[in-house]
C-alpha positions as CSV (number, residue, x, y, z in Angstrom):
1,M,0.0,0.2,0.1
2,I,0.9,3.4,-0.8
3,D,0.6,5.8,2.5
4,D,0.0,9.8,2.2
5,N,3.8,9.9,1.5
6,G,4.8,8.0,-1.1
7,R,6.2,4.9,1.2
8,S,5.9,1.0,0.8
9,F,2.7,-0.5,3.2
10,G,5.3,-3.3,5.1
11,T,8.1,-1.2,6.1
12,G,8.0,2.3,8.3
13,Y,5.3,2.9,10.0
14,S,2.3,1.6,8.5
15,S,-1.4,0.5,10.2
16,L,-3.3,-2.5,8.8
17,S,-6.0,-0.3,10.1
18,Y,-5.2,2.0,6.5
19,L,-7.0,-0.1,4.7
20,Q,-10.0,0.9,6.1
21,R,-9.5,4.5,6.5
22,F,-7.8,5.8,3.3
23,P,-9.9,4.7,-0.3
24,F,-6.4,3.3,-1.7
25,D,-6.2,0.9,-4.7
26,K,-2.9,0.2,-5.0
27,I,-0.5,-1.9,-2.3
28,K,3.2,-2.0,-2.9
29,I,5.0,-5.1,-1.8
30,D,8.4,-3.4,-0.4
31,R,11.5,-5.6,-2.2
32,C,12.2,-6.8,1.2
33,F,9.2,-9.8,1.0
34,V,10.0,-10.0,-2.4
35,N,13.7,-10.8,-2.0
36,D,13.3,-13.7,0.2
37,I,10.0,-14.9,-1.5
38,A,11.4,-17.7,-3.1
39,K,13.2,-19.3,0.4
40,P,11.6,-22.6,2.3
41,D,10.9,-19.6,5.1
42,G,11.0,-16.7,3.0
43,S,8.6,-14.5,3.1
44,S,6.1,-16.2,0.0
45,W,2.9,-16.5,3.1
46,I,3.3,-12.3,3.9
47,V,3.1,-11.9,0.1
48,R,-0.1,-14.4,-0.5
49,A,-1.8,-12.6,3.3
50,V,-1.9,-9.7,1.6
51,V,-2.5,-10.3,-2.3
52,N,-5.5,-11.9,-0.6
53,I,-6.4,-8.5,1.0
54,A,-6.5,-7.1,-1.2
55,A,-8.0,-9.0,-3.7
56,E,-11.1,-9.1,-0.5
57,R,-11.1,-4.6,-1.0
58,C,-10.7,-5.1,-5.4
59,M,-7.7,-3.3,-5.5
60,T,-4.2,-4.0,-6.9
61,T,-1.1,-5.8,-6.0
62,T,2.4,-4.2,-7.4
63,A,6.3,-5.8,-6.4
64,E,8.7,-4.2,-6.6
65,G,12.3,-5.0,-6.4
66,V,11.9,-7.9,-8.7
67,E,15.1,-9.6,-10.3
68,T,14.5,-13.2,-11.3
69,P,12.1,-14.7,-13.3
70,Q,11.9,-17.1,-10.4
71,Q,10.3,-14.6,-8.4
72,Q,8.4,-13.1,-11.6
73,Q,6.7,-17.2,-11.3
74,L,6.0,-17.3,-7.2
75,L,4.6,-13.8,-7.3
76,R,1.9,-14.4,-10.1
77,A,1.1,-18.1,-8.3
78,L,0.2,-16.7,-5.6
79,G,-2.0,-13.9,-7.5
80,C,0.2,-10.1,-7.7
81,S,-0.7,-8.4,-10.7
82,E,2.0,-6.4,-11.1
83,M,5.5,-6.2,-11.0
84,Q,8.6,-4.2,-11.0
85,G,12.2,-4.7,-10.9
86,Y,15.4,-4.9,-13.0
87,L,13.6,-8.1,-14.9
88,F,11.5,-5.7,-17.1
89,S,14.2,-2.9,-17.2
90,P,16.6,-0.8,-15.0
91,A,15.5,2.6,-13.4
92,K,15.2,5.0,-16.0
93,P,15.2,9.0,-16.6
94,A,11.7,9.7,-17.2
95,A,13.1,12.0,-19.7
96,E,13.6,8.4,-21.2
97,I,10.3,6.5,-20.4
98,R,8.5,7.6,-23.4
99,Q,10.9,6.5,-25.5
100,L,10.9,3.8,-23.6
101,F,6.9,2.9,-24.7
102,L,6.9,4.2,-27.8
103,S,9.3,1.7,-29.4
104,H,7.5,-1.1,-27.1
105,R,4.6,0.1,-28.6
106,E,6.1,0.0,-32.1
107,Q,7.3,-3.5,-31.2
108,S,3.9,-4.3,-30.5
109,S,2.5,-2.9,-33.8
110,A,4.1,-5.1,-36.0
111,A,4.1,-8.2,-33.9
112,E,0.2,-7.7,-34.4
113,A,0.6,-7.1,-38.1
114,R,2.4,-10.2,-37.8
115,R,-0.9,-12.3,-36.7
116,G,-2.9,-9.6,-39.6
117,R,-3.9,-7.7,-36.7
118,K,-5.0,-3.2,-36.3
119,R,-4.0,-1.7,-33.2
120,R,-5.7,1.5,-32.6
121,Q,-4.2,4.6,-32.0
122,I,-4.6,5.9,-29.0
123,P,-5.2,10.0,-29.4
124,G,-1.6,11.8,-29.3
125,T,0.2,9.5,-29.7
126,A,1.6,9.2,-33.3
127,Q,0.0,6.1,-36.3
128,V,2.8,3.8,-36.3
């Protein structure tokens, strides 16, 4: 969960009572829980509990610090809806983000064209 200061739930000072008091729509799972998720006595039970709470509240879950395919697979199996980390991309300056999305869009359009599908244009973007 992101509190009003942008911190992740489960680290520092946070309380489960925030889930009832404030209209959150996302819970972020801190990287400290992702790091040891694959260990026998790791944090998979904590992640599972957080994902279940989020599902009951119709919230998304974002796992931070995903670095390995094994972490990704376990998080997906536990029901985590979003992930971020070096497995997907190293941190980028804000100025490079738009180009990253445009590049991804171009790759997706090319793949769909090969399959014979047409992509709809997003208002405010150039047709690729």
